[in-house]
BALOBA-1460 file (C-alpha; in Angstrom, 3 decimals):
// residues 416
<rec num="1" residu="m" x="70.451" y="114.372" z="108.000"/>
<rec num="2" residu="r" x="70.688" y="115.933" z="111.462"/>
<rec num="3" residu="r" x="67.270" y="114.535" z="112.326"/>
<rec num="4" residu="y" x="68.355" y="110.988" z="111.522"/>
<rec num="5" residu="l" x="71.554" y="111.395" z="113.504"/>
<rec num="6" residu="e" x="69.471" y="112.536" z="116.496"/>
<rec num="7" residu="i" x="67.225" y="109.474" z="116.088"/>
<rec num="8" residu="i" x="70.256" y="107.156" z="115.953"/>
<rec num="9" residu="w" x="71.827" y="108.802" z="119.008"/>
<rec num="10" residu="t" x="68.561" y="108.624" z="120.956"/>
<rec num="11" residu="s" x="68.125" y="104.964" z="120.045"/>
<rec num="12" residu="f" x="71.697" y="104.204" z="121.082"/>
<rec num="13" residu="r" x="71.197" y="105.884" z="124.470"/>
<rec num="14" residu="m" x="67.910" y="104.053" z="125.038"/>
<rec num="15" residu="a" x="69.545" y="100.707" z="124.188"/>
<rec num="16" residu="l" x="72.330" y="101.376" z="126.676"/>
<rec num="17" residu="q" x="69.803" y="102.489" z="129.269"/>
<rec num="18" residu="e" x="67.807" y="99.296" z="128.746"/>
<rec num="19" residu="f" x="70.972" y="97.228" z="129.101"/>
<rec num="20" residu="q" x="72.101" y="99.053" z="132.269"/>
<rec num="21" residu="s" x="68.734" y="99.042" z="134.006"/>
<rec num="22" residu="n" x="67.896" y="95.397" z="133.255"/>
<rec num="23" residu="k" x="71.259" y="93.673" z="132.832"/>
<rec num="24" residu="l" x="70.211" y="90.113" z="133.647"/>
<rec num="25" residu="r" x="67.016" y="90.219" z="131.607"/>
<rec num="26" residu="t" x="68.783" y="91.769" z="128.632"/>
<rec num="27" residu="l" x="71.738" y="89.377" z="128.763"/>
<rec num="28" residu="l" x="69.467" y="86.340" z="128.928"/>
<rec num="29" residu="s" x="67.403" y="87.653" z="126.018"/>
<rec num="30" residu="l" x="70.550" y="88.395" z="123.979"/>
<rec num="31" residu="l" x="72.039" y="84.976" z="124.717"/>
<rec num="32" residu="g" x="70.731" y="83.531" z="121.440"/>
<rec num="33" residu="v" x="72.235" y="86.360" z="119.403"/>
<rec num="34" residu="t" x="75.524" y="86.107" z="121.290"/>
<rec num="35" residu="f" x="75.755" y="82.349" z="120.814"/>
<rec num="36" residu="g" x="74.726" y="82.575" z="117.149"/>
<rec num="37" residu="v" x="77.360" y="85.200" z="116.365"/>
<rec num="38" residu="f" x="79.922" y="83.242" z="118.386"/>
<rec num="39" residu="c" x="79.211" y="80.030" z="116.428"/>
<rec num="40" residu="i" x="79.289" y="81.404" z="112.914"/>
<rec num="41" residu="i" x="82.164" y="83.857" z="113.407"/>
<rec num="42" residu="s" x="84.343" y="81.295" z="115.212"/>
<rec num="43" residu="v" x="83.719" y="78.745" z="112.436"/>
<rec num="44" residu="l" x="84.381" y="81.294" z="109.687"/>
<rec num="45" residu="a" x="87.509" y="82.608" z="111.437"/>
<rec num="46" residu="i" x="88.992" y="79.141" z="111.897"/>
<rec num="47" residu="i" x="88.108" y="78.060" z="108.350"/>
<rec num="48" residu="s" x="89.462" y="81.234" z="106.718"/>
<rec num="49" residu="s" x="92.665" y="80.974" z="108.782"/>
<rec num="50" residu="m" x="92.992" y="77.296" z="107.884"/>
<rec num="51" residu="n" x="92.400" y="77.976" z="104.186"/>
<rec num="52" residu="l" x="95.093" y="80.651" z="104.140"/>
<rec num="53" residu="a" x="97.540" y="78.349" z="105.949"/>
<rec num="54" residu="l" x="96.632" y="75.450" z="103.627"/>
<rec num="55" residu="k" x="97.186" y="77.435" z="100.440"/>
<rec num="56" residu="t" x="100.439" y="78.890" z="101.720"/>
<rec num="57" residu="e" x="101.715" y="75.475" z="102.768"/>
<rec num="58" residu="l" x="100.565" y="73.741" z="99.593"/>
<rec num="59" residu="q" x="102.362" y="76.328" z="97.499"/>
<rec num="60" residu="s" x="105.535" y="75.809" z="99.538"/>
<rec num="61" residu="i" x="105.208" y="72.019" z="99.219"/>
<rec num="62" residu="a" x="104.391" y="71.791" z="95.541"/>
<rec num="63" residu="g" x="103.840" y="75.122" z="93.882"/>
<rec num="64" residu="h" x="103.230" y="74.620" z="90.147"/>
<rec num="65" residu="t" x="104.360" y="70.993" z="90.424"/>
<rec num="66" residu="v" x="102.793" y="67.822" z="89.004"/>
<rec num="67" residu="f" x="103.356" y="64.447" z="90.675"/>
<rec num="68" residu="i" x="103.369" y="61.464" z="88.314"/>
<rec num="69" residu="g" x="102.607" y="58.240" z="90.147"/>
<rec num="70" residu="k" x="100.288" y="55.305" z="90.580"/>
<rec num="71" residu="w" x="97.514" y="56.656" z="92.816"/>
<rec num="72" residu="e" x="95.040" y="59.478" z="92.204"/>
<rec num="73" residu="n" x="94.452" y="62.010" z="94.956"/>
<rec num="74" residu="g" x="91.170" y="61.480" z="96.720"/>
<rec num="75" residu="g" x="89.456" y="59.133" z="99.099"/>
<rec num="76" residu="g" x="86.090" y="58.198" z="100.538"/>
<rec num="77" residu="p" x="83.865" y="55.149" z="100.057"/>
<rec num="78" residu="d" x="83.657" y="55.635" z="96.280"/>
<rec num="79" residu="y" x="87.435" y="55.771" z="95.757"/>
<rec num="80" residu="p" x="88.254" y="53.052" z="93.120"/>
<rec num="81" residu="w" x="91.397" y="51.718" z="94.806"/>
<rec num="82" residu="w" x="90.841" y="48.342" z="93.154"/>
<rec num="83" residu="k" x="91.373" y="50.049" z="89.808"/>
<rec num="84" residu="y" x="94.523" y="51.968" z="90.724"/>
<rec num="85" residu="i" x="96.243" y="49.107" z="92.531"/>
<rec num="86" residu="k" x="96.649" y="47.306" z="89.196"/>
<rec num="87" residu="r" x="98.677" y="50.169" z="87.747"/>
<rec num="88" residu="p" x="102.462" y="49.789" z="87.455"/>
<rec num="89" residu="e" x="104.718" y="51.989" z="89.591"/>
<rec num="90" residu="v" x="106.681" y="54.730" z="87.853"/>
<rec num="91" residu="k" x="110.369" y="54.051" z="87.280"/>
<rec num="92" residu="y" x="113.580" y="56.030" z="87.253"/>
<rec num="93" residu="t" x="114.069" y="55.256" z="83.576"/>
<rec num="94" residu="e" x="110.656" y="56.787" z="82.840"/>
<rec num="95" residu="m" x="111.763" y="60.004" z="84.523"/>
<rec num="96" residu="q" x="114.719" y="60.168" z="82.135"/>
<rec num="97" residu="l" x="112.374" y="59.720" z="79.163"/>
<rec num="98" residu="v" x="109.958" y="62.365" z="80.482"/>
<rec num="99" residu="q" x="112.874" y="64.805" z="80.610"/>
<rec num="100" residu="q" x="113.323" y="64.275" z="76.873"/>
<rec num="101" residu="k" x="109.625" y="64.387" z="75.936"/>
<rec num="102" residu="a" x="108.506" y="67.321" z="78.146"/>
<rec num="103" residu="p" x="110.681" y="70.300" z="77.183"/>
<rec num="104" residu="d" x="108.402" y="72.809" z="78.948"/>
<rec num="105" residu="s" x="109.251" y="71.447" z="82.397"/>
<rec num="106" residu="t" x="111.882" y="73.444" z="84.285"/>
<rec num="107" residu="s" x="112.915" y="70.709" z="86.761"/>
<rec num="108" residu="i" x="112.256" y="66.974" z="87.062"/>
<rec num="109" residu="s" x="113.160" y="64.780" z="90.013"/>
<rec num="110" residu="f" x="112.609" y="61.155" z="90.962"/>
<rec num="111" residu="f" x="111.548" y="60.356" z="94.492"/>
<rec num="112" residu="m" x="111.155" y="57.154" z="96.517"/>
<rec num="113" residu="n" x="110.356" y="56.531" z="100.167"/>
<rec num="114" residu="i" x="110.730" y="53.715" z="102.720"/>
<rec num="115" residu="n" x="110.820" y="53.500" z="106.515"/>
<rec num="116" residu="g" x="113.775" y="52.235" z="108.495"/>
<rec num="117" residu="d" x="115.842" y="52.586" z="111.656"/>
<rec num="118" residu="v" x="118.744" y="54.894" z="112.448"/>
<rec num="119" residu="e" x="121.460" y="53.687" z="114.824"/>
<rec num="120" residu="y" x="124.231" y="55.672" z="116.458"/>
<rec num="121" residu="g" x="126.118" y="53.796" z="119.149"/>
<rec num="122" residu="d" x="123.530" y="52.366" z="121.515"/>
<rec num="123" residu="a" x="120.816" y="54.817" z="120.434"/>
<rec num="124" residu="v" x="118.222" y="53.566" z="117.948"/>
<rec num="125" residu="m" x="115.370" y="55.498" z="116.308"/>
<rec num="126" residu="t" x="112.666" y="53.483" z="114.544"/>
<rec num="127" residu="g" x="110.165" y="54.379" z="111.831"/>
<rec num="128" residu="v" x="112.318" y="57.070" z="110.242"/>
<rec num="129" residu="n" x="111.448" y="58.225" z="106.706"/>
<rec num="130" residu="y" x="114.142" y="57.508" z="104.119"/>
<rec num="131" residu="y" x="113.734" y="59.761" z="101.072"/>
<rec num="132" residu="g" x="115.709" y="58.730" z="97.992"/>
<rec num="133" residu="i" x="116.032" y="61.737" z="95.691"/>
<rec num="134" residu="t" x="117.792" y="62.831" z="92.498"/>
<rec num="135" residu="e" x="119.842" y="65.928" z="91.671"/>
<rec num="136" residu="e" x="117.035" y="68.360" z="90.843"/>
<rec num="137" residu="f" x="114.934" y="67.609" z="93.936"/>
<rec num="138" residu="p" x="115.851" y="70.927" z="95.693"/>
<rec num="139" residu="e" x="114.726" y="72.843" z="92.607"/>
<rec num="140" residu="v" x="111.316" y="71.158" z="92.711"/>
<rec num="141" residu="q" x="110.988" y="71.094" z="96.493"/>
<rec num="142" residu="p" x="113.182" y="73.781" z="98.124"/>
<rec num="143" residu="i" x="115.185" y="72.614" z="101.143"/>
<rec num="144" residu="s" x="116.878" y="74.821" z="103.713"/>
<rec num="145" residu="i" x="120.093" y="73.417" z="105.180"/>
<rec num="146" residu="g" x="120.728" y="74.408" z="108.796"/>
<rec num="147" residu="f" x="124.190" y="72.899" z="109.279"/>
<rec num="148" residu="g" x="126.660" y="71.298" z="106.906"/>
<rec num="149" residu="r" x="125.785" y="71.051" z="103.215"/>
<rec num="150" residu="f" x="123.601" y="69.349" z="100.601"/>
<rec num="151" residu="f" x="124.759" y="66.542" z="98.284"/>
<rec num="152" residu="r" x="127.091" y="67.322" z="95.386"/>
<rec num="153" residu="n" x="126.284" y="66.154" z="91.849"/>
<rec num="154" residu="e" x="129.096" y="63.568" z="91.868"/>
<rec num="155" residu="e" x="127.689" y="62.091" z="95.095"/>
<rec num="156" residu="f" x="124.366" y="61.541" z="93.339"/>
<rec num="157" residu="a" x="126.146" y="59.994" z="90.360"/>
<rec num="158" residu="n" x="128.206" y="57.641" z="92.563"/>
<rec num="159" residu="a" x="125.337" y="56.716" z="94.895"/>
<rec num="160" residu="a" x="127.459" y="57.891" z="97.824"/>
<rec num="161" residu="n" x="126.707" y="56.460" z="101.282"/>
<rec num="162" residu="e" x="125.743" y="59.863" z="102.635"/>
<rec num="163" residu="v" x="122.650" y="61.392" z="104.196"/>
<rec num="164" residu="v" x="121.185" y="64.796" z="104.983"/>
<rec num="165" residu="m" x="119.455" y="64.385" z="108.341"/>
<rec num="166" residu="g" x="116.300" y="65.938" z="109.795"/>
<rec num="167" residu="y" x="116.727" y="68.366" z="112.695"/>
<rec num="168" residu="s" x="114.756" y="66.389" z="115.311"/>
<rec num="169" residu="i" x="116.604" y="63.129" z="114.578"/>
<rec num="170" residu="a" x="119.973" y="64.879" z="114.872"/>
<rec num="171" residu="q" x="118.935" y="66.536" z="118.118"/>
<rec num="172" residu="d" x="117.655" y="63.284" z="119.647"/>
<rec num="173" residu="l" x="120.733" y="61.259" z="118.669"/>
<rec num="174" residu="f" x="123.477" y="63.810" z="119.296"/>
<rec num="175" residu="g" x="122.037" y="66.246" z="121.824"/>
<rec num="176" residu="k" x="122.692" y="69.217" z="119.562"/>
<rec num="177" residu="a" x="121.848" y="69.064" z="115.864"/>
<rec num="178" residu="e" x="125.082" y="70.693" z="114.712"/>
<rec num="179" residu="k" x="127.134" y="67.896" z="116.343"/>
<rec num="180" residu="a" x="125.705" y="65.356" z="113.883"/>
<rec num="181" residu="v" x="127.589" y="66.701" z="110.850"/>
<rec num="182" residu="g" x="130.526" y="64.419" z="110.017"/>
<rec num="183" residu="q" x="129.271" y="61.480" z="112.129"/>
<rec num="184" residu="f" x="128.564" y="57.968" z="110.817"/>
<rec num="185" residu="i" x="125.242" y="56.192" z="111.400"/>
<rec num="186" residu="k" x="123.911" y="52.730" z="110.596"/>
<rec num="187" residu="l" x="120.802" y="52.389" z="108.416"/>
<rec num="188" residu="k" x="118.609" y="49.626" z="107.009"/>
<rec num="189" residu="n" x="120.441" y="46.419" z="106.009"/>
<rec num="190" residu="a" x="123.433" y="47.531" z="108.113"/>
<rec num="191" residu="k" x="124.370" y="50.243" z="105.629"/>
<rec num="192" residu="v" x="126.758" y="52.821" z="107.104"/>
<rec num="193" residu="a" x="126.303" y="56.441" z="106.035"/>
<rec num="194" residu="l" x="128.060" y="59.733" z="106.611"/>
<rec num="195" residu="i" x="125.983" y="62.730" z="107.744"/>
<rec num="196" residu="v" x="126.920" y="65.643" z="105.487"/>
<rec num="197" residu="g" x="124.187" y="68.102" z="106.440"/>
<rec num="198" residu="i" x="121.239" y="68.879" z="108.716"/>
<rec num="199" residu="i" x="117.935" y="70.195" z="107.387"/>
<rec num="200" residu="a" x="116.828" y="73.422" z="109.095"/>
<rec num="201" residu="k" x="114.121" y="72.890" z="111.695"/>
<rec num="202" residu="q" x="110.678" y="72.845" z="110.077"/>
<rec num="203" residu="g" x="108.421" y="72.848" z="113.142"/>
<rec num="204" residu="q" x="104.728" y="72.047" z="113.225"/>
<rec num="205" residu="n" x="102.502" y="72.559" z="110.183"/>
<rec num="206" residu="i" x="99.126" y="71.410" z="108.882"/>
<rec num="207" residu="f" x="100.049" y="68.712" z="106.409"/>
<rec num="208" residu="n" x="103.432" y="67.724" z="107.730"/>
<rec num="209" residu="a" x="103.712" y="66.291" z="104.217"/>
<rec num="210" residu="w" x="107.452" y="65.766" z="104.047"/>
<rec num="211" residu="d" x="108.094" y="65.810" z="107.808"/>
<rec num="212" residu="y" x="111.728" y="66.742" z="107.226"/>
<rec num="213" residu="d" x="112.404" y="67.014" z="110.970"/>
<rec num="214" residu="h" x="112.012" y="63.221" z="111.279"/>
<rec num="215" residu="s" x="113.413" y="62.182" z="107.904"/>
<rec num="216" residu="l" x="116.646" y="61.379" z="106.055"/>
<rec num="217" residu="l" x="117.499" y="62.443" z="102.517"/>
<rec num="218" residu="l" x="119.656" y="59.988" z="100.551"/>
<rec num="219" residu="p" x="120.905" y="59.861" z="96.961"/>
<rec num="220" residu="y" x="118.482" y="57.762" z="94.909"/>
<rec num="221" residu="g" x="121.179" y="55.193" z="94.045"/>
<rec num="222" residu="f" x="122.100" y="54.715" z="97.717"/>
<rec num="223" residu="l" x="118.501" y="54.065" z="98.780"/>
<rec num="224" residu="k" x="118.013" y="51.678" z="95.853"/>
<rec num="225" residu="q" x="120.711" y="49.475" z="97.399"/>
<rec num="226" residu="m" x="118.408" y="48.930" z="100.403"/>
<rec num="227" residu="t" x="115.089" y="48.243" z="98.684"/>
<rec num="228" residu="v" x="113.322" y="47.347" z="95.435"/>
<rec num="229" residu="e" x="112.217" y="50.437" z="93.514"/>
<rec num="230" residu="e" x="108.650" y="49.176" z="93.051"/>
<rec num="231" residu="f" x="108.186" y="48.777" z="96.821"/>
<rec num="232" residu="s" x="109.195" y="52.336" z="97.751"/>
<rec num="233" residu="s" x="106.211" y="54.474" z="96.601"/>
<rec num="234" residu="p" x="108.160" y="56.044" z="93.721"/>
<rec num="235" residu="a" x="107.014" y="59.246" z="92.063"/>
<rec num="236" residu="i" x="108.218" y="61.644" z="89.383"/>
<rec num="237" residu="m" x="107.970" y="65.319" z="90.362"/>
<rec num="238" residu="v" x="107.784" y="67.807" z="87.494"/>
<rec num="239" residu="k" x="107.923" y="71.552" z="88.051"/>
<rec num="240" residu="g" x="106.694" y="73.671" z="85.179"/>
<rec num="241" residu="s" x="107.362" y="77.245" z="84.214"/>
<rec num="242" residu="p" x="105.299" y="79.726" z="86.274"/>
<rec num="243" residu="s" x="104.037" y="81.272" z="83.027"/>
<rec num="244" residu="m" x="102.669" y="77.918" z="81.822"/>
<rec num="245" residu="p" x="99.162" y="76.966" z="83.029"/>
<rec num="246" residu="i" x="99.189" y="73.790" z="85.108"/>
<rec num="247" residu="g" x="96.569" y="72.268" z="82.794"/>
<rec num="248" residu="e" x="98.869" y="72.605" z="79.771"/>
<rec num="249" residu="l" x="101.746" y="71.076" z="81.720"/>
<rec num="250" residu="k" x="99.566" y="68.084" z="82.671"/>
<rec num="251" residu="d" x="98.456" y="67.641" z="79.064"/>
<rec num="252" residu="e" x="102.084" y="67.600" z="77.934"/>
<rec num="253" residu="l" x="103.042" y="65.102" z="80.644"/>
<rec num="254" residu="r" x="100.035" y="62.911" z="79.852"/>
<rec num="255" residu="g" x="101.102" y="62.704" z="76.224"/>
<rec num="256" residu="a" x="104.674" y="61.938" z="77.242"/>
<rec num="257" residu="m" x="103.682" y="59.165" z="79.680"/>
<rec num="258" residu="r" x="101.225" y="57.573" z="77.234"/>
<rec num="259" residu="s" x="103.965" y="57.538" z="74.619"/>
<rec num="260" residu="i" x="106.501" y="56.062" z="77.074"/>
<rec num="261" residu="r" x="104.090" y="53.320" z="78.142"/>
<rec num="262" residu="k" x="102.915" y="52.749" z="74.549"/>
<rec num="263" residu="l" x="99.198" y="53.133" z="75.306"/>
<rec num="264" residu="n" x="96.877" y="53.118" z="72.297"/>
<rec num="265" residu="p" x="94.082" y="55.745" z="72.004"/>
<rec num="266" residu="t" x="91.420" y="53.379" z="73.396"/>
<rec num="267" residu="q" x="93.336" y="52.529" z="76.563"/>
<rec num="268" residu="e" x="92.906" y="54.483" z="79.794"/>
<rec num="269" residu="d" x="95.831" y="56.137" z="81.541"/>
<rec num="270" residu="n" x="97.644" y="53.708" z="83.826"/>
<rec num="271" residu="f" x="99.292" y="56.528" z="85.781"/>
<rec num="272" residu="s" x="98.163" y="59.563" z="87.765"/>
<rec num="273" residu="l" x="98.920" y="63.266" z="87.361"/>
<rec num="274" residu="n" x="98.302" y="65.033" z="90.665"/>
<rec num="275" residu="d" x="98.805" y="68.677" z="91.566"/>
<rec num="276" residu="i" x="97.819" y="70.920" z="94.455"/>
<rec num="277" residu="g" x="94.642" y="71.914" z="92.618"/>
<rec num="278" residu="s" x="93.065" y="68.516" z="93.326"/>
<rec num="279" residu="a" x="94.072" y="68.798" z="96.981"/>
<rec num="280" residu="t" x="92.598" y="72.286" z="97.326"/>
<rec num="281" residu="d" x="89.340" y="71.116" z="95.683"/>
<rec num="282" residu="f" x="89.001" y="68.433" z="98.356"/>
<rec num="283" residu="f" x="89.634" y="70.900" z="101.177"/>
<rec num="284" residu="d" x="87.227" y="73.405" z="99.629"/>
<rec num="285" residu="k" x="84.494" y="70.756" z="99.837"/>
<rec num="286" residu="l" x="85.452" y="69.932" z="103.414"/>
<rec num="287" residu="t" x="85.416" y="73.558" z="104.530"/>
<rec num="288" residu="g" x="82.116" y="74.033" z="102.667"/>
<rec num="289" residu="w" x="80.522" y="71.320" z="104.819"/>
<rec num="290" residu="m" x="81.967" y="72.919" z="107.938"/>
<rec num="291" residu="n" x="80.565" y="76.286" z="106.895"/>
<rec num="292" residu="m" x="77.127" y="74.762" z="106.378"/>
<rec num="293" residu="g" x="77.234" y="73.192" z="109.843"/>
<rec num="294" residu="g" x="78.279" y="76.496" z="111.403"/>
<rec num="295" residu="w" x="75.508" y="78.419" z="109.633"/>
<rec num="296" residu="a" x="72.910" y="75.812" z="110.659"/>
<rec num="297" residu="i" x="73.821" y="76.067" z="114.346"/>
<rec num="298" residu="a" x="74.095" y="79.851" z="114.126"/>
<rec num="299" residu="g" x="70.756" y="80.104" z="112.327"/>
<rec num="300" residu="l" x="68.904" y="78.253" z="115.081"/>
<rec num="301" residu="s" x="70.610" y="80.341" z="117.760"/>
<rec num="302" residu="l" x="69.835" y="83.592" z="115.946"/>
<rec num="303" residu="i" x="66.171" y="82.646" z="115.603"/>
<rec num="304" residu="v" x="66.014" y="82.010" z="119.351"/>
<rec num="305" residu="g" x="67.846" y="85.286" z="119.923"/>
<rec num="306" residu="m" x="65.430" y="87.087" z="117.637"/>
<rec num="307" residu="f" x="62.479" y="86.033" z="119.791"/>
<rec num="308" residu="g" x="64.389" y="87.111" z="122.892"/>
<rec num="309" residu="v" x="65.062" y="90.584" z="121.479"/>
<rec num="310" residu="a" x="61.461" y="90.873" z="120.276"/>
<rec num="311" residu="n" x="60.316" y="90.073" z="123.821"/>
<rec num="312" residu="i" x="62.577" y="92.834" z="125.208"/>
<rec num="313" residu="m" x="61.158" y="95.318" z="122.706"/>
<rec num="314" residu="f" x="57.536" y="94.403" z="123.516"/>
<rec num="315" residu="v" x="58.269" y="94.957" z="127.203"/>
<rec num="316" residu="t" x="60.058" y="98.223" z="126.359"/>
<rec num="317" residu="v" x="57.083" y="99.476" z="124.341"/>
<rec num="318" residu="r" x="54.759" y="98.677" z="127.247"/>
<rec num="319" residu="e" x="57.043" y="100.426" z="129.757"/>
<rec num="320" residu="r" x="57.379" y="103.540" z="127.571"/>
<rec num="321" residu="t" x="53.778" y="103.821" z="126.404"/>
<rec num="322" residu="s" x="53.231" y="107.154" z="128.128"/>
<rec num="323" residu="q" x="56.531" y="108.517" z="126.764"/>
<rec num="324" residu="i" x="55.512" y="107.466" z="123.264"/>
<rec num="325" residu="g" x="52.194" y="109.243" z="123.739"/>
<rec num="326" residu="l" x="53.926" y="112.477" z="124.840"/>
<rec num="327" residu="k" x="56.287" y="112.339" z="121.827"/>
<rec num="328" residu="k" x="53.395" y="111.916" z="119.436"/>
<rec num="329" residu="a" x="51.439" y="114.665" z="121.191"/>
<rec num="330" residu="i" x="54.237" y="117.188" z="120.638"/>
<rec num="331" residu="g" x="54.570" y="116.278" z="116.967"/>
<rec num="332" residu="a" x="56.634" y="113.085" z="116.629"/>
<rec num="333" residu="k" x="55.629" y="111.203" z="113.497"/>
<rec num="334" residu="k" x="54.965" y="107.496" z="113.208"/>
<rec num="335" residu="n" x="58.101" y="107.031" z="111.127"/>
<rec num="336" residu="t" x="60.210" y="108.650" z="113.869"/>
<rec num="337" residu="i" x="58.836" y="106.319" z="116.559"/>
<rec num="338" residu="l" x="59.203" y="103.330" z="114.243"/>
<rec num="339" residu="t" x="62.810" y="104.208" z="113.351"/>
<rec num="340" residu="e" x="63.814" y="104.811" z="116.976"/>
<rec num="341" residu="f" x="62.614" y="101.371" z="118.090"/>
<rec num="342" residu="l" x="64.154" y="99.618" z="115.084"/>
<rec num="343" residu="f" x="67.520" y="101.250" z="115.783"/>
<rec num="344" residu="e" x="67.247" y="100.423" z="119.478"/>
<rec num="345" residu="s" x="66.545" y="96.775" z="118.643"/>
<rec num="346" residu="a" x="69.522" y="96.726" z="116.249"/>
<rec num="347" residu="f" x="71.815" y="98.284" z="118.874"/>
<rec num="348" residu="l" x="70.751" y="95.675" z="121.434"/>
<rec num="349" residu="c" x="71.673" y="92.920" z="118.971"/>
<rec num="350" residu="i" x="74.995" y="94.632" z="118.280"/>
<rec num="351" residu="i" x="75.721" y="94.531" z="122.016"/>
<rec num="352" residu="g" x="74.997" y="90.786" z="121.961"/>
<rec num="353" residu="g" x="77.197" y="90.423" z="118.880"/>
<rec num="354" residu="i" x="80.081" y="92.287" z="120.537"/>
<rec num="355" residu="i" x="79.905" y="89.889" z="123.486"/>
<rec num="356" residu="g" x="79.991" y="86.994" z="121.007"/>
<rec num="357" residu="l" x="82.990" y="88.528" z="119.184"/>
<rec num="358" residu="c" x="84.845" y="88.834" z="122.502"/>
<rec num="359" residu="g" x="84.266" y="85.100" z="122.975"/>
<rec num="360" residu="v" x="85.562" y="84.419" z="119.450"/>
<rec num="361" residu="f" x="88.690" y="86.466" z="120.178"/>
<rec num="362" residu="i" x="89.395" y="84.294" z="123.216"/>
<rec num="363" residu="i" x="88.862" y="81.191" z="121.082"/>
<rec num="364" residu="t" x="91.337" y="82.440" z="118.446"/>
<rec num="365" residu="v" x="94.018" y="82.898" z="121.103"/>
<rec num="366" residu="l" x="93.433" y="79.390" z="122.513"/>
<rec num="367" residu="a" x="93.151" y="77.798" z="119.043"/>
<rec num="368" residu="s" x="96.389" y="79.441" z="117.854"/>
<rec num="369" residu="a" x="98.193" y="77.840" z="120.779"/>
<rec num="370" residu="i" x="96.779" y="74.385" z="119.965"/>
<rec num="371" residu="l" x="96.451" y="74.267" z="116.178"/>
<rec num="372" residu="p" x="99.448" y="74.199" z="113.802"/>
<rec num="373" residu="f" x="98.453" y="77.557" z="112.283"/>
<rec num="374" residu="k" x="97.570" y="81.027" z="113.520"/>
<rec num="375" residu="v" x="93.829" y="81.707" z="113.868"/>
<rec num="376" residu="f" x="92.672" y="85.292" z="113.304"/>
<rec num="377" residu="i" x="89.427" y="87.173" z="112.668"/>
<rec num="378" residu="p" x="89.455" y="88.879" z="109.249"/>
<rec num="379" residu="v" x="88.017" y="92.398" z="109.124"/>
<rec num="380" residu="a" x="85.401" y="91.264" z="106.578"/>
<rec num="381" residu="i" x="84.069" y="88.702" z="109.062"/>
<rec num="382" residu="i" x="83.775" y="91.371" z="111.786"/>
<rec num="383" residu="f" x="81.656" y="93.491" z="109.427"/>
<rec num="384" residu="l" x="79.635" y="90.373" z="108.601"/>
<rec num="385" residu="a" x="78.935" y="89.888" z="112.323"/>
<rec num="386" residu="i" x="77.758" y="93.486" z="112.654"/>
<rec num="387" residu="g" x="75.575" y="93.084" z="109.566"/>
<rec num="388" residu="i" x="74.008" y="89.916" z="110.985"/>
<rec num="389" residu="c" x="73.281" y="91.703" z="114.267"/>
<rec num="390" residu="i" x="71.650" y="94.641" z="112.488"/>
<rec num="391" residu="c" x="69.474" y="92.352" z="110.332"/>
<rec num="392" residu="v" x="68.410" y="90.229" z="113.319"/>
<rec num="393" residu="g" x="67.717" y="93.385" z="115.354"/>
<rec num="394" residu="i" x="65.554" y="94.933" z="112.642"/>
<rec num="395" residu="l" x="63.602" y="91.711" z="112.077"/>
<rec num="396" residu="a" x="63.106" y="91.252" z="115.825"/>
<rec num="397" residu="g" x="62.009" y="94.854" z="116.339"/>
<rec num="398" residu="v" x="59.627" y="95.260" z="113.403"/>
<rec num="399" residu="i" x="56.430" y="94.154" z="115.132"/>
<rec num="400" residu="p" x="57.091" y="95.956" z="118.467"/>
<rec num="401" residu="a" x="58.141" y="99.115" z="116.577"/>
<rec num="402" residu="v" x="55.008" y="99.057" z="114.398"/>
<rec num="403" residu="s" x="52.802" y="98.586" z="117.481"/>
<rec num="404" residu="a" x="54.550" y="101.538" z="119.160"/>
<rec num="405" residu="a" x="54.138" y="103.738" z="116.066"/>
<rec num="406" residu="r" x="50.401" y="102.967" z="115.888"/>
<rec num="407" residu="l" x="49.631" y="103.924" z="119.506"/>
<rec num="408" residu="d" x="46.978" y="106.571" z="119.959"/>
<rec num="409" residu="p" x="48.640" y="109.507" z="121.781"/>
<rec num="410" residu="v" x="45.649" y="110.182" z="124.068"/>
<rec num="411" residu="v" x="45.326" y="106.532" z="125.107"/>
<rec num="412" residu="a" x="49.101" y="106.223" z="125.483"/>
<rec num="413" residu="i" x="49.368" y="109.295" z="127.771"/>
<rec num="414" residu="r" x="46.590" y="108.004" z="130.034"/>
<rec num="415" residu="s" x="48.270" y="104.589" z="130.466"/>
<rec num="416" residu="n" x="50.574" y="103.782" z="133.382"/>
């Protein structure tokens, strides 16, 4: 064991000596390894950070929730939009029937959405999201109120002319968000509404799915006075029990909707059942393609780097030929010489990898400031980088190490 530790220490010192004595040559030769490690680790770090942020955000948006609507999640050139556009929109009355036919659901809410203006005095904001919701919406999609309050049940029942306003809209119209509570605003079709609450500031995120900061929440009945239900992208949101698999919940809802719409066994579903699983499948494919691209670029760079390190090791063997001869003359075995050069080659690649990791760290800091999620380097990826460097170093140093181990000690000592 001590012998191997001495070999590793000697190889480490020789690698450092090579780096210090020929900095420019070594750096240029390690450039491929550095760039390869930089490419793959930066891609993996960003993708792993994005995946974690995506899953966290998806769970907060729709954890264990099924959306019943007209359109299936998906996209691309093969998306059969022509098929889905013929489907009827879901209706509020269907939500009431689903409540009766799906006893395993814990909360059901109806949702509809249109765009409109918000006026307060001379100030006008355009393109604001109006969300018409029912009583159980906060149980399906939790909402944090920053100022004021949420709607009461009787306000839902009476279709009260009231709104809960997004933080950014309140701040833009009133200077300070808290000043908006109790004020009256004018909405679509000259409807006047009282602001009863302000949604807590959401900030930037990946999906920005609900975009509460720039939206208004209204009782479903109030929004229905401004638009036709079929023209407001309606959806039924069903939250199941955490102990119930999402697949079983979808099966129950499928049976309920087919019964409500009186579809016979030979007819296809004319509705969609979407959950976060379908969204995560799409993003898994997307990140898989990104990973493949990162590995392809990194692979080419590492191959170039491998030749660069092999060149350094060939030069090193030539420069140390007499030293190798002396070692063999005093009893060093071929395996010892071979191991020393393989370790030295691996250590050189690790130096290149460390430089690449420093570059990735800088990228994570810059990316975290730009992207809507924090980018970090997982410990597993750091070990992966070290493993890649060791493998590349060993592969690059095999031929030079074998040539050094095979040197004849007499010939080697006589060489200059």
